[in-house]
N, CA, C, O and the ligand as a Tripos MOL2 file, in Angstrom:
@<TRIPOS>MOLECULE
protein
  313   311    79     0     0
PROTEIN
NO_CHARGES

@<TRIPOS>ATOM
      1 N         133.5200  101.7130   82.2120 N.3       1 MET1
      2 CA        133.3020  102.1750   80.8280 C.3       1 MET1
      3 C         133.0780  100.9890   79.8950 C.2       1 MET1
      4 O         132.2290  101.0300   79.0060 O.2       1 MET1
      5 N         133.8460   99.9500   80.1140 N.am      2 LEU2
      6 CA        133.7110   98.7520   79.2730 C.3       2 LEU2
      7 C         132.3500   98.0900   79.4800 C.2       2 LEU2
      8 O         131.7560   97.5340   78.5560 O.2       2 LEU2
      9 N         131.8820   98.1680   80.7120 N.am      3 LYS3
     10 CA        130.5720   97.5670   81.0250 C.3       3 LYS3
     11 C         129.4520   98.2690   80.2660 C.2       3 LYS3
     12 O         128.5220   97.6380   79.7630 O.2       3 LYS3
     13 N         129.5690   99.5930   80.1980 N.am      4 ILE4
     14 CA        128.5450  100.3660   79.4820 C.3       4 ILE4
     15 C         128.5370   99.9800   78.0040 C.2       4 ILE4
     16 O         127.4830   99.7510   77.4100 O.2       4 ILE4
     17 N         129.7180   99.9140   77.4370 N.am      5 LEU5
     18 CA        129.8360   99.5410   76.0220 C.3       5 LEU5
     19 C         129.2770   98.1440   75.7780 C.2       5 LEU5
     20 O         128.6160   97.8860   74.7720 O.2       5 LEU5
     21 N         129.5550   97.2590   76.7140 N.am      6 LEU6
     22 CA        129.0830   95.8810   76.5950 C.3       6 LEU6
     23 C         127.5580   95.8320   76.6600 C.2       6 LEU6
     24 O         126.9070   95.1060   75.9090 O.2       6 LEU6
     25 N         127.0070   96.6320   77.5840 N.am      7 THR7
     26 CA        125.5450   96.6900   77.7120 C.3       7 THR7
     27 C         124.9110   97.2130   76.4250 C.2       7 THR7
     28 O         123.9240   96.6680   75.9300 O.2       7 THR7
     29 N         125.5010   98.2770   75.9010 N.am      8 ILE8
     30 CA        124.9940   98.8460   74.6520 C.3       8 ILE8
     31 C         125.0670   97.8220   73.5260 C.2       8 ILE8
     32 O         124.1430   97.6910   72.7240 O.2       8 ILE8
     33 N         126.1760   97.1030   73.4850 N.am      9 ALA9
     34 CA        126.3640   96.0830   72.4470 C.3       9 ALA9
     35 C         125.3100   94.9900   72.5700 C.2       9 ALA9
     36 O         124.7800   94.5150   71.5650 O.2       9 ALA9
     37 N         125.0090   94.5950   73.7960 N.am     10 ILE10
     38 CA        124.0060   93.5400   74.0220 C.3      10 ILE10
     39 C         122.6220   94.0410   73.6000 C.2      10 ILE10
     40 O         121.8670   93.3300   72.9370 O.2      10 ILE10
     41 N         122.3050   95.2700   73.9930 N.am     11 ILE11
     42 CA        121.0080   95.8520   73.6280 C.3      11 ILE11
     43 C         120.8850   95.9500   72.1100 C.2      11 ILE11
     44 O         119.8510   95.6220   71.5280 O.2      11 ILE11
     45 N         121.9550   96.4050   71.4960 N.am     12 ALA12
     46 CA        121.9620   96.5190   70.0360 C.3      12 ALA12
     47 C         121.7690   95.1550   69.3850 C.2      12 ALA12
     48 O         121.0520   95.0200   68.3930 O.2      12 ALA12
     49 N         122.4190   94.1500   69.9580 N.am     13 ALA13
     50 CA        122.3080   92.7950   69.4260 C.3      13 ALA13
     51 C         120.8840   92.2840   69.5570 C.2      13 ALA13
     52 O         120.3560   91.6510   68.6430 O.2      13 ALA13
     53 N         120.2560   92.5660   70.7150 N.am     14 ILE14
     54 CA        118.8600   92.1440   70.9250 C.3      14 ILE14
     55 C         117.9400   92.8610   69.9360 C.2      14 ILE14
     56 O         117.0590   92.2470   69.3330 O.2      14 ILE14
     57 N         118.1540   94.1420   69.7840 N.am     15 TYR15
     58 CA        117.3650   94.9290   68.8300 C.3      15 TYR15
     59 C         117.4840   94.3700   67.4140 C.2      15 TYR15
     60 O         116.5010   94.1790   66.6990 O.2      15 TYR15
     61 N         118.7170   94.1240   67.0570 N.am     16 PHE16
     62 CA        119.0040   93.6050   65.7240 C.3      16 PHE16
     63 C         118.3150   92.2710   65.5090 C.2      16 PHE16
     64 O         117.7510   91.9920   64.4510 O.2      16 PHE16
     65 N         118.3840   91.4440   66.5710 N.am     17 PHE17
     66 CA        117.7920   90.1100   66.4930 C.3      17 PHE17
     67 C         116.2800   90.1940   66.3390 C.2      17 PHE17
     68 O         115.6750   89.4640   65.5540 O.2      17 PHE17
     69 N         115.6890   91.1000   67.1030 N.am     18 LEU18
     70 CA        114.2230   91.2460   67.0590 C.3      18 LEU18
     71 C         113.7580   91.7920   65.7150 C.2      18 LEU18
     72 O         112.7670   91.3250   65.1540 O.2      18 LEU18
     73 N         114.4740   92.7730   65.2120 N.am     19 ILE19
     74 CA        114.0800   93.3980   63.9470 C.3      19 ILE19
     75 C         114.2780   92.4430   62.7790 C.2      19 ILE19
     76 O         113.4690   92.3800   61.8520 O.2      19 ILE19
     77 N         115.3670   91.7100   62.8520 N.am     20 LYS20
     78 CA        115.7040   90.8170   61.7340 C.3      20 LYS20
     79 C         115.0100   89.4610   61.8200 C.2      20 LYS20
     80 O         115.3110   88.5580   61.0400 O.2      20 LYS20
     81 N         114.0970   89.3180   62.7520 N.am     21 LYS21
     82 CA        113.3950   88.0470   62.8920 C.3      21 LYS21
     83 C         112.6940   87.6880   61.5790 C.2      21 LYS21
     84 O         111.8660   88.4590   61.0940 O.2      21 LYS21
     85 N         113.0060   86.5620   61.0180 N.am     22 PRO22
     86 CA        112.4400   86.2040   59.7170 C.3      22 PRO22
     87 C         110.9270   85.9890   59.7670 C.2      22 PRO22
     88 O         110.2310   86.2110   58.7760 O.2      22 PRO22
     89 N         110.4250   85.5580   60.9140 N.am     23 LYS23
     90 CA        108.9940   85.2760   61.0400 C.3      23 LYS23
     91 C         108.1570   86.5320   60.8300 C.2      23 LYS23
     92 O         107.0910   86.4920   60.2160 O.2      23 LYS23
     93 N         108.6620   87.6470   61.3550 N.am     24 VAL24
     94 CA        107.9140   88.9040   61.2640 C.3      24 VAL24
     95 C         107.8040   89.3520   59.8160 C.2      24 VAL24
     96 O         106.7250   89.7080   59.3420 O.2      24 VAL24
     97 N         108.9240   89.3300   59.1280 N.am     25 SER25
     98 CA        108.9110   89.7800   57.7330 C.3      25 SER25
     99 C         108.0790   88.8450   56.8680 C.2      25 SER25
    100 O         107.4280   89.2730   55.9150 O.2      25 SER25
    101 N         108.1110   87.5760   57.2080 N.am     26 GLN26
    102 CA        107.3310   86.5980   56.4470 C.3      26 GLN26
    103 C         105.8440   86.8620   56.6200 C.2      26 GLN26
    104 O         105.0710   86.7990   55.6640 O.2      26 GLN26
    105 N         105.4600   87.1580   57.8490 N.am     27 LYS27
    106 CA        104.0520   87.4460   58.1180 C.3      27 LYS27
    107 C         103.6050   88.6910   57.3660 C.2      27 LYS27
    108 O         102.5080   88.7490   56.8100 O.2      27 LYS27
    109 N         104.4850   89.6810   57.3660 N.am     28 ARG28
    110 CA        104.1570   90.9220   56.6700 C.3      28 ARG28
    111 C         103.9890   90.6710   55.1840 C.2      28 ARG28
    112 O         103.0880   91.2140   54.5440 O.2      28 ARG28
    113 N         104.8520   89.8550   54.6540 N.am     29 GLN29
    114 CA        104.7980   89.5430   53.2330 C.3      29 GLN29
    115 C         103.5060   88.7970   52.9020 C.2      29 GLN29
    116 O         102.8660   89.0500   51.8820 O.2      29 GLN29
    117 N         103.1430   87.8750   53.7880 N.am     30 GLU30
    118 CA        101.9130   87.1150   53.5790 C.3      30 GLU30
    119 C         100.7090   88.0410   53.5870 C.2      30 GLU30
    120 O          99.7910   87.9090   52.7770 O.2      30 GLU30
    121 N         100.7350   88.9720   54.5120 N.am     31 ARG31
    122 CA         99.6160   89.8940   54.6250 C.3      31 ARG31
    123 C          99.5270   90.7890   53.3850 C.2      31 ARG31
    124 O          98.4380   91.0770   52.8880 O.2      31 ARG31
    125 N         100.6620   91.2120   52.9100 N.am     32 ALA32
    126 CA        100.7030   92.0750   51.7240 C.3      32 ALA32
    127 C         100.1970   91.3190   50.5100 C.2      32 ALA32
    128 O          99.4800   91.8680   49.6730 O.2      32 ALA32
    129 N         100.5760   90.0600   50.4250 N.am     33 GLU33
    130 CA        100.1280   89.2510   49.2940 C.3      33 GLU33
    131 C          98.6360   88.9740   49.3900 C.2      33 GLU33
    132 O          97.9340   88.9240   48.3800 O.2      33 GLU33
    133 N          98.1640   88.7980   50.6060 N.am     34 GLU34
    134 CA         96.7400   88.5460   50.8150 C.3      34 GLU34
    135 C          95.9270   89.7500   50.3670 C.2      34 GLU34
    136 O          94.8670   89.6090   49.7580 O.2      34 GLU34
    137 N          96.4280   90.9100   50.6700 N.am     35 GLU35
    138 CA         95.7260   92.1270   50.2800 C.3      35 GLU35
    139 C          95.7520   92.3240   48.7680 C.2      35 GLU35
    140 O          94.8370   92.9020   48.1820 O.2      35 GLU35
    141 N          96.8140   91.8320   48.1580 N.am     36 LYS36
    142 CA         96.9100   91.9240   46.7000 C.3      36 LYS36
    143 C          95.8730   91.0350   46.0480 C.2      36 LYS36
    144 O          95.3030   91.3640   45.0080 O.2      36 LYS36
    145 N          95.6400   89.8790   46.6990 N.am     37 ARG37
    146 CA         94.7410   88.8890   46.1230 C.3      37 ARG37
    147 C          93.2910   89.3710   46.1050 C.2      37 ARG37
    148 O          92.5420   89.0670   45.1770 O.2      37 ARG37
    149 N          92.9060   90.1110   47.1190 N.am     38 LYS38
    150 CA         91.5090   90.5940   47.1260 C.3      38 LYS38
    151 C          91.4740   92.1060   46.9520 C.2      38 LYS38
    152 O          91.6520   92.8560   47.9110 O.2      38 LYS38
    153 N          91.2460   92.5350   45.7440 N.am     39 PRO39
    154 CA         91.2050   93.9720   45.4900 C.3      39 PRO39
    155 C          90.0010   94.6300   46.1430 C.2      39 PRO39
    156 O          88.8630   94.1870   45.9910 O.2      39 PRO39
    157 N          90.2830   95.6900   46.8650 N.am     40 LYS40
    158 CA         89.2020   96.3330   47.6160 C.3      40 LYS40
    159 C          88.3470   97.2240   46.7210 C.2      40 LYS40
    160 O          87.1480   97.3880   46.9490 O.2      40 LYS40
    161 N          88.9710   97.7880   45.7180 N.am     41 LYS41
    162 CA         88.2510   98.7420   44.8820 C.3      41 LYS41
    163 C          87.1670   98.0680   44.0450 C.2      41 LYS41
    164 O          86.1020   98.6360   43.8050 O.2      41 LYS41
    165 N          87.4620   96.8440   43.6080 N.am     42 ASP42
    166 CA         86.5080   96.1490   42.7510 C.3      42 ASP42
    167 C          85.5320   95.2910   43.5460 C.2      42 ASP42
    168 O          84.7380   94.5440   42.9750 O.2      42 ASP42
    169 N          85.6000   95.4050   44.8470 N.am     43 GLU43
    170 CA         84.7310   94.5900   45.6770 C.3      43 GLU43
    171 C          83.2710   94.9770   45.4620 C.2      43 GLU43
    172 O          82.9030   96.1490   45.5390 O.2      43 GLU43
    173 N          82.4470   93.9630   45.1890 N.am     44 ASP44
    174 CA         81.0420   94.2270   44.9210 C.3      44 ASP44
    175 C          80.2560   94.0750   46.2150 C.2      44 ASP44
    176 O          80.0090   92.9580   46.6680 O.2      44 ASP44
    177 N          79.8740   95.1690   46.7950 N.am     45 ILE45
    178 CA         79.1000   95.1200   48.0310 C.3      45 ILE45
    179 C          77.7210   95.7170   47.7980 C.2      45 ILE45
    180 O          77.5160   96.5420   46.9080 O.2      45 ILE45
    181 N          76.7930   95.2770   48.6190 N.am     46 MET46
    182 CA         75.4430   95.8090   48.5060 C.3      46 MET46
    183 C          75.3140   97.0340   49.4100 C.2      46 MET46
    184 O          75.6820   97.0110   50.5840 O.2      46 MET46
    185 N          74.7880   98.0810   48.8310 N.am     47 VAL47
    186 CA         74.6040   99.3080   49.5970 C.3      47 VAL47
    187 C          73.1400   99.7400   49.5090 C.2      47 VAL47
    188 O          72.4670   99.5310   48.5000 O.2      47 VAL47
    189 N          72.6830  100.3370   50.5770 N.am     48 ALA48
    190 CA         71.2880  100.7780   50.6190 C.3      48 ALA48
    191 C          71.1740  102.1940   50.0730 C.2      48 ALA48
    192 O          71.9960  103.0630   50.3640 O.2      48 ALA48
    193 N          70.1420  102.4010   49.2800 N.am     49 CYS49
    194 CA         69.8900  103.7310   48.7460 C.3      49 CYS49
    195 C          69.5500  104.6830   49.8900 C.2      49 CYS49
    196 O          68.7920  104.3490   50.8010 O.2      49 CYS49
    197 N          70.1210  105.8500   49.8140 N.am     50 GLU50
    198 CA         69.9260  106.8240   50.8840 C.3      50 GLU50
    199 C          68.4730  107.2980   50.9670 C.2      50 GLU50
    200 O          68.0050  107.7210   52.0240 O.2      50 GLU50
    201 N          67.7860  107.2220   49.8620 N.am     51 LYS51
    202 CA         66.4310  107.7790   49.8150 C.3      51 LYS51
    203 C          65.3420  106.7210   50.0080 C.2      51 LYS51
    204 O          64.4340  106.9080   50.8180 O.2      51 LYS51
    205 N          65.4280  105.6030   49.2630 N.am     52 CYS52
    206 CA         64.3390  104.6270   49.3060 C.3      52 CYS52
    207 C          64.7540  103.2860   49.9070 C.2      52 CYS52
    208 O          63.9580  102.3470   49.9230 O.2      52 CYS52
    209 N          66.0000  103.1850   50.4060 N.am     53 ASP53
    210 CA         66.5100  101.9780   51.0730 C.3      53 ASP53
    211 C          66.5560  100.7420   50.1810 C.2      53 ASP53
    212 O          66.6240   99.6200   50.6830 O.2      53 ASP53
    213 N          66.5200  100.9320   48.8900 N.am     54 THR54
    214 CA         66.6720   99.8080   47.9710 C.3      54 THR54
    215 C          68.1440   99.4080   47.9190 C.2      54 THR54
    216 O          69.0300  100.2560   47.8260 O.2      54 THR54
    217 N          68.3850   98.1000   47.9820 N.am     55 PHE55
    218 CA         69.7630   97.6400   47.9470 C.3      55 PHE55
    219 C          70.2540   97.5130   46.5100 C.2      55 PHE55
    220 O          69.6290   96.8630   45.6730 O.2      55 PHE55
    221 N          71.3570   98.1330   46.2590 N.am     56 VAL56
    222 CA         71.9810   98.0510   44.9430 C.3      56 VAL56
    223 C          73.4510   97.7060   45.1340 C.2      56 VAL56
    224 O          74.0390   98.0030   46.1730 O.2      56 VAL56
    225 N          74.0340   97.0800   44.1280 N.am     57 SER57
    226 CA         75.4590   96.7740   44.2130 C.3      57 SER57
    227 C          76.2590   98.0720   44.0750 C.2      57 SER57
    228 O          75.8410   99.0170   43.4060 O.2      57 SER57
    229 N          77.4090   98.0810   44.7230 N.am     58 SER58
    230 CA         78.2300   99.2970   44.7160 C.3      58 SER58
    231 C          78.6460   99.6950   43.3050 C.2      58 SER58
    232 O          78.9760  100.8530   43.0490 O.2      58 SER58
    233 N          78.6260   98.7270   42.3920 N.am     59 HIS59
    234 CA         78.9840   99.0300   41.0050 C.3      59 HIS59
    235 C          77.8940   99.8410   40.3040 C.2      59 HIS59
    236 O          78.1590  100.7270   39.4910 O.2      59 HIS59
    237 N          76.6500   99.4930   40.6620 N.am     60 GLU60
    238 CA         75.5340  100.1500   39.9880 C.3      60 GLU60
    239 C          75.0720  101.3990   40.7220 C.2      60 GLU60
    240 O          74.4020  102.2560   40.1470 O.2      60 GLU60
    241 N          75.4310  101.4940   41.9840 N.am     61 ALA61
    242 CA         74.9600  102.6170   42.7830 C.3      61 ALA61
    243 C          75.5110  103.9440   42.2730 C.2      61 ALA61
    244 O          76.6120  104.0160   41.7270 O.2      61 ALA61
    245 N          74.7310  104.9640   42.4620 N.am     62 ILE62
    246 CA         75.1580  106.3110   42.0930 C.3      62 ILE62
    247 C          75.6070  107.0080   43.3740 C.2      62 ILE62
    248 O          74.8420  107.1140   44.3330 O.2      62 ILE62
    249 N          76.8270  107.4720   43.3820 N.am     63 ILE63
    250 CA         77.3750  108.0850   44.5740 C.3      63 ILE63
    251 C          77.3540  109.6020   44.4120 C.2      63 ILE63
    252 O          77.9900  110.1630   43.5190 O.2      63 ILE63
    253 N          76.6110  110.2390   45.2940 N.am     64 VAL64
    254 CA         76.5560  111.6970   45.3010 C.3      64 VAL64
    255 C          76.9640  112.1710   46.6900 C.2      64 VAL64
    256 O          76.3290  111.8340   47.6900 O.2      64 VAL64
    257 N          78.0100  112.9410   46.7310 N.am     65 SER65
    258 CA         78.6120  113.4620   47.9720 C.3      65 SER65
    259 C          78.7260  112.3780   49.0480 C.2      65 SER65
    260 O          78.3090  112.5700   50.1900 O.2      65 SER65
    261 N          79.2980  111.2370   48.6600 N.am     66 GLY66
    262 CA         79.5990  110.1690   49.6020 C.3      66 GLY66
    263 C          78.4130  109.2960   49.9690 C.2      66 GLY66
    264 O          78.5650  108.3710   50.7670 O.2      66 GLY66
    265 N          77.2340  109.5570   49.4140 N.am     67 LYS67
    266 CA         76.0520  108.7470   49.7300 C.3      67 LYS67
    267 C          75.6240  107.9500   48.5070 C.2      67 LYS67
    268 O          75.7510  108.3920   47.3660 O.2      67 LYS67
    269 N          75.1150  106.7620   48.7910 N.am     68 TYR68
    270 CA         74.7230  105.8650   47.7020 C.3      68 TYR68
    271 C          73.2510  106.0270   47.3660 C.2      68 TYR68
    272 O          72.4010  106.1740   48.2430 O.2      68 TYR68
    273 N          72.9800  105.9950   46.0800 N.am     69 TYR69
    274 CA         71.5840  106.0600   45.6160 C.3      69 TYR69
    275 C          71.3630  104.9800   44.5770 C.2      69 TYR69
    276 O          72.2870  104.6200   43.8460 O.2      69 TYR69
    277 N          70.1320  104.4540   44.5030 N.am     70 CYS70
    278 CA         69.8450  103.3440   43.6010 C.3      70 CYS70
    279 C          69.6860  103.8070   42.1640 C.2      70 CYS70
    280 O          70.0400  103.0960   41.2240 O.2      70 CYS70
    281 N          69.1590  104.9880   42.0130 N.am     71 CYS71
    282 CA         68.9200  105.4910   40.6570 C.3      71 CYS71
    283 C          69.1390  107.0040   40.6200 C.2      71 CYS71
    284 O          69.3400  107.6560   41.6450 O.2      71 CYS71
    285 N          69.0920  107.5220   39.4200 N.am     72 LYS72
    286 CA         69.3640  108.9510   39.2510 C.3      72 LYS72
    287 C          68.2860  109.8310   39.8840 C.2      72 LYS72
    288 O          68.5670  110.9110   40.4020 O.2      72 LYS72
    289 N          67.0400  109.3390   39.8290 N.am     73 SER73
    290 CA         65.9550  110.1350   40.3860 C.3      73 SER73
    291 C          66.0830  110.2370   41.9140 C.2      73 SER73
    292 O          65.7550  111.2690   42.5000 O.2      73 SER73
    293 N          66.5670  109.1490   42.5600 N.am     74 CYS74
    294 CA         66.7890  109.1860   44.0050 C.3      74 CYS74
    295 C          67.9490  110.1190   44.3460 C.2      74 CYS74
    296 O          67.9240  110.8340   45.3470 O.2      74 CYS74
    297 N          68.9560  110.0900   43.4920 N.am     75 ALA75
    298 CA         70.1390  110.9030   43.7410 C.3      75 ALA75
    299 C          69.8890  112.3760   43.4570 C.2      75 ALA75
    300 O          70.6450  113.2530   43.8770 O.2      75 ALA75
    301 N          68.8000  112.6180   42.7290 N.am     76 GLY76
    302 CA         68.4840  113.9910   42.3690 C.3      76 GLY76
    303 C          69.3140  114.4880   41.2020 C.2      76 GLY76
    304 O          69.4990  115.6900   41.0070 O.2      76 GLY76
    305 N          69.8150  113.5160   40.4190 N.am     77 VAL77
    306 CA         70.6160  113.8610   39.2440 C.3      77 VAL77
    307 C          69.7570  113.6900   37.9930 C.2      77 VAL77
    308 O          69.0210  112.7120   37.8650 O.2      77 VAL77
    309 N          69.8540  114.6200   37.1000 N.am     78 LYS78
    310 CA         69.0450  114.5100   35.8800 C.3      78 LYS78
    311 C          69.9090  114.0330   34.7190 C.2      78 LYS78
    312 O          69.4130  113.8770   33.6040 O.2      78 LYS78
    313 ZN         66.5010  104.8920   45.6940 Zn       79 ZN79
@<TRIPOS>BOND
     1     1     2 1
     2     2     3 1
     3     3     4 2
     4     3     5 am
     5     5     6 1
     6     6     7 1
     7     7     8 2
     8     7     9 am
     9     9    10 1
    10    10    11 1
    11    11    12 2
    12    11    13 am
    13    13    14 1
    14    14    15 1
    15    15    16 2
    16    15    17 am
    17    17    18 1
    18    18    19 1
    19    19    20 2
    20    19    21 am
    21    21    22 1
    22    22    23 1
    23    23    24 2
    24    23    25 am
    25    25    26 1
    26    26    27 1
    27    27    28 2
    28    27    29 am
    29    29    30 1
    30    30    31 1
    31    31    32 2
    32    31    33 am
    33    33    34 1
    34    34    35 1
    35    35    36 2
    36    35    37 am
    37    37    38 1
    38    38    39 1
    39    39    40 2
    40    39    41 am
    41    41    42 1
    42    42    43 1
    43    43    44 2
    44    43    45 am
    45    45    46 1
    46    46    47 1
    47    47    48 2
    48    47    49 am
    49    49    50 1
    50    50    51 1
    51    51    52 2
    52    51    53 am
    53    53    54 1
    54    54    55 1
    55    55    56 2
    56    55    57 am
    57    57    58 1
    58    58    59 1
    59    59    60 2
    60    59    61 am
    61    61    62 1
    62    62    63 1
    63    63    64 2
    64    63    65 am
    65    65    66 1
    66    66    67 1
    67    67    68 2
    68    67    69 am
    69    69    70 1
    70    70    71 1
    71    71    72 2
    72    71    73 am
    73    73    74 1
    74    74    75 1
    75    75    76 2
    76    75    77 am
    77    77    78 1
    78    78    79 1
    79    79    80 2
    80    79    81 am
    81    81    82 1
    82    82    83 1
    83    83    84 2
    84    83    85 am
    85    85    86 1
    86    86    87 1
    87    87    88 2
    88    87    89 am
    89    89    90 1
    90    90    91 1
    91    91    92 2
    92    91    93 am
    93    93    94 1
    94    94    95 1
    95    95    96 2
    96    95    97 am
    97    97    98 1
    98    98    99 1
    99    99   100 2
   100    99   101 am
   101   101   102 1
   102   102   103 1
   103   103   104 2
   104   103   105 am
   105   105   106 1
   106   106   107 1
   107   107   108 2
   108   107   109 am
   109   109   110 1
   110   110   111 1
   111   111   112 2
   112   111   113 am
   113   113   114 1
   114   114   115 1
   115   115   116 2
   116   115   117 am
   117   117   118 1
   118   118   119 1
   119   119   120 2
   120   119   121 am
   121   121   122 1
   122   122   123 1
   123   123   124 2
   124   123   125 am
   125   125   126 1
   126   126   127 1
   127   127   128 2
   128   127   129 am
   129   129   130 1
   130   130   131 1
   131   131   132 2
   132   131   133 am
   133   133   134 1
   134   134   135 1
   135   135   136 2
   136   135   137 am
   137   137   138 1
   138   138   139 1
   139   139   140 2
   140   139   141 am
   141   141   142 1
   142   142   143 1
   143   143   144 2
   144   143   145 am
   145   145   146 1
   146   146   147 1
   147   147   148 2
   148   147   149 am
   149   149   150 1
   150   150   151 1
   151   151   152 2
   152   151   153 am
   153   153   154 1
   154   154   155 1
   155   155   156 2
   156   155   157 am
   157   157   158 1
   158   158   159 1
   159   159   160 2
   160   159   161 am
   161   161   162 1
   162   162   163 1
   163   163   164 2
   164   163   165 am
   165   165   166 1
   166   166   167 1
   167   167   168 2
   168   167   169 am
   169   169   170 1
   170   170   171 1
   171   171   172 2
   172   171   173 am
   173   173   174 1
   174   174   175 1
   175   175   176 2
   176   175   177 am
   177   177   178 1
   178   178   179 1
   179   179   180 2
   180   179   181 am
   181   181   182 1
   182   182   183 1
   183   183   184 2
   184   183   185 am
   185   185   186 1
   186   186   187 1
   187   187   188 2
   188   187   189 am
   189   189   190 1
   190   190   191 1
   191   191   192 2
   192   191   193 am
   193   193   194 1
   194   194   195 1
   195   195   196 2
   196   195   197 am
   197   197   198 1
   198   198   199 1
   199   199   200 2
   200   199   201 am
   201   201   202 1
   202   202   203 1
   203   203   204 2
   204   203   205 am
   205   205   206 1
   206   206   207 1
   207   207   208 2
   208   207   209 am
   209   209   210 1
   210   210   211 1
   211   211   212 2
   212   211   213 am
   213   213   214 1
   214   214   215 1
   215   215   216 2
   216   215   217 am
   217   217   218 1
   218   218   219 1
   219   219   220 2
   220   219   221 am
   221   221   222 1
   222   222   223 1
   223   223   224 2
   224   223   225 am
   225   225   226 1
   226   226   227 1
   227   227   228 2
   228   227   229 am
   229   229   230 1
   230   230   231 1
   231   231   232 2
   232   231   233 am
   233   233   234 1
   234   234   235 1
   235   235   236 2
   236   235   237 am
   237   237   238 1
   238   238   239 1
   239   239   240 2
   240   239   241 am
   241   241   242 1
   242   242   243 1
   243   243   244 2
   244   243   245 am
   245   245   246 1
   246   246   247 1
   247   247   248 2
   248   247   249 am
   249   249   250 1
   250   250   251 1
   251   251   252 2
   252   251   253 am
   253   253   254 1
   254   254   255 1
   255   255   256 2
   256   255   257 am
   257   257   258 1
   258   258   259 1
   259   259   260 2
   260   259   261 am
   261   261   262 1
   262   262   263 1
   263   263   264 2
   264   263   265 am
   265   265   266 1
   266   266   267 1
   267   267   268 2
   268   267   269 am
   269   269   270 1
   270   270   271 1
   271   271   272 2
   272   271   273 am
   273   273   274 1
   274   274   275 1
   275   275   276 2
   276   275   277 am
   277   277   278 1
   278   278   279 1
   279   279   280 2
   280   279   281 am
   281   281   282 1
   282   282   283 1
   283   283   284 2
   284   283   285 am
   285   285   286 1
   286   286   287 1
   287   287   288 2
   288   287   289 am
   289   289   290 1
   290   290   291 1
   291   291   292 2
   292   291   293 am
   293   293   294 1
   294   294   295 1
   295   295   296 2
   296   295   297 am
   297   297   298 1
   298   298   299 1
   299   299   300 2
   300   299   301 am
   301   301   302 1
   302   302   303 1
   303   303   304 2
   304   303   305 am
   305   305   306 1
   306   306   307 1
   307   307   308 2
   308   307   309 am
   309   309   310 1
   310   310   311 1
   311   311   312 2
@<TRIPOS>SUBSTRUCTURE
     1 MET1         2 RESIDUE 1 A MET
     2 LEU2         6 RESIDUE 1 A LEU
     3 LYS3        10 RESIDUE 1 A LYS
     4 ILE4        14 RESIDUE 1 A ILE
     5 LEU5        18 RESIDUE 1 A LEU
     6 LEU6        22 RESIDUE 1 A LEU
     7 THR7        26 RESIDUE 1 A THR
     8 ILE8        30 RESIDUE 1 A ILE
     9 ALA9        34 RESIDUE 1 A ALA
    10 ILE10       38 RESIDUE 1 A ILE
    11 ILE11       42 RESIDUE 1 A ILE
    12 ALA12       46 RESIDUE 1 A ALA
    13 ALA13       50 RESIDUE 1 A ALA
    14 ILE14       54 RESIDUE 1 A ILE
    15 TYR15       58 RESIDUE 1 A TYR
    16 PHE16       62 RESIDUE 1 A PHE
    17 PHE17       66 RESIDUE 1 A PHE
    18 LEU18       70 RESIDUE 1 A LEU
    19 ILE19       74 RESIDUE 1 A ILE
    20 LYS20       78 RESIDUE 1 A LYS
    21 LYS21       82 RESIDUE 1 A LYS
    22 PRO22       86 RESIDUE 1 A PRO
    23 LYS23       90 RESIDUE 1 A LYS
    24 VAL24       94 RESIDUE 1 A VAL
    25 SER25       98 RESIDUE 1 A SER
    26 GLN26      102 RESIDUE 1 A GLN
    27 LYS27      106 RESIDUE 1 A LYS
    28 ARG28      110 RESIDUE 1 A ARG
    29 GLN29      114 RESIDUE 1 A GLN
    30 GLU30      118 RESIDUE 1 A GLU
    31 ARG31      122 RESIDUE 1 A ARG
    32 ALA32      126 RESIDUE 1 A ALA
    33 GLU33      130 RESIDUE 1 A GLU
    34 GLU34      134 RESIDUE 1 A GLU
    35 GLU35      138 RESIDUE 1 A GLU
    36 LYS36      142 RESIDUE 1 A LYS
    37 ARG37      146 RESIDUE 1 A ARG
    38 LYS38      150 RESIDUE 1 A LYS
    39 PRO39      154 RESIDUE 1 A PRO
    40 LYS40      158 RESIDUE 1 A LYS
    41 LYS41      162 RESIDUE 1 A LYS
    42 ASP42      166 RESIDUE 1 A ASP
    43 GLU43      170 RESIDUE 1 A GLU
    44 ASP44      174 RESIDUE 1 A ASP
    45 ILE45      178 RESIDUE 1 A ILE
    46 MET46      182 RESIDUE 1 A MET
    47 VAL47      186 RESIDUE 1 A VAL
    48 ALA48      190 RESIDUE 1 A ALA
    49 CYS49      194 RESIDUE 1 A CYS
    50 GLU50      198 RESIDUE 1 A GLU
    51 LYS51      202 RESIDUE 1 A LYS
    52 CYS52      206 RESIDUE 1 A CYS
    53 ASP53      210 RESIDUE 1 A ASP
    54 THR54      214 RESIDUE 1 A THR
    55 PHE55      218 RESIDUE 1 A PHE
    56 VAL56      222 RESIDUE 1 A VAL
    57 SER57      226 RESIDUE 1 A SER
    58 SER58      230 RESIDUE 1 A SER
    59 HIS59      234 RESIDUE 1 A HIS
    60 GLU60      238 RESIDUE 1 A GLU
    61 ALA61      242 RESIDUE 1 A ALA
    62 ILE62      246 RESIDUE 1 A ILE
    63 ILE63      250 RESIDUE 1 A ILE
    64 VAL64      254 RESIDUE 1 A VAL
    65 SER65      258 RESIDUE 1 A SER
    66 GLY66      262 RESIDUE 1 A GLY
    67 LYS67      266 RESIDUE 1 A LYS
    68 TYR68      270 RESIDUE 1 A TYR
    69 TYR69      274 RESIDUE 1 A TYR
    70 CYS70      278 RESIDUE 1 A CYS
    71 CYS71      282 RESIDUE 1 A CYS
    72 LYS72      286 RESIDUE 1 A LYS
    73 SER73      290 RESIDUE 1 A SER
    74 CYS74      294 RESIDUE 1 A CYS
    75 ALA75      298 RESIDUE 1 A ALA
    76 GLY76      302 RESIDUE 1 A GLY
    77 VAL77      306 RESIDUE 1 A VAL
    78 LYS78      310 RESIDUE 1 A LYS
    79 ZN79       313 GROUP 0 **** ****
């Protein structure tokens, strides 16, 4: 019975050690900070118009039902 308890204690200790590893949390923090530094929403990417294949920046593009268009006439919006 004591052996079982000892085994459980050792496993728990290993688990605790692995979870509490400072390197892992540090890496996670670095990654989180990295993601904070480069905002994805404001990222200016070039997208091709669905109709005429003209490249426009995502800021200027007109998005209709998930597709990018260069201008209102391509998007079919009046
Ligand atoms: Zn177009």
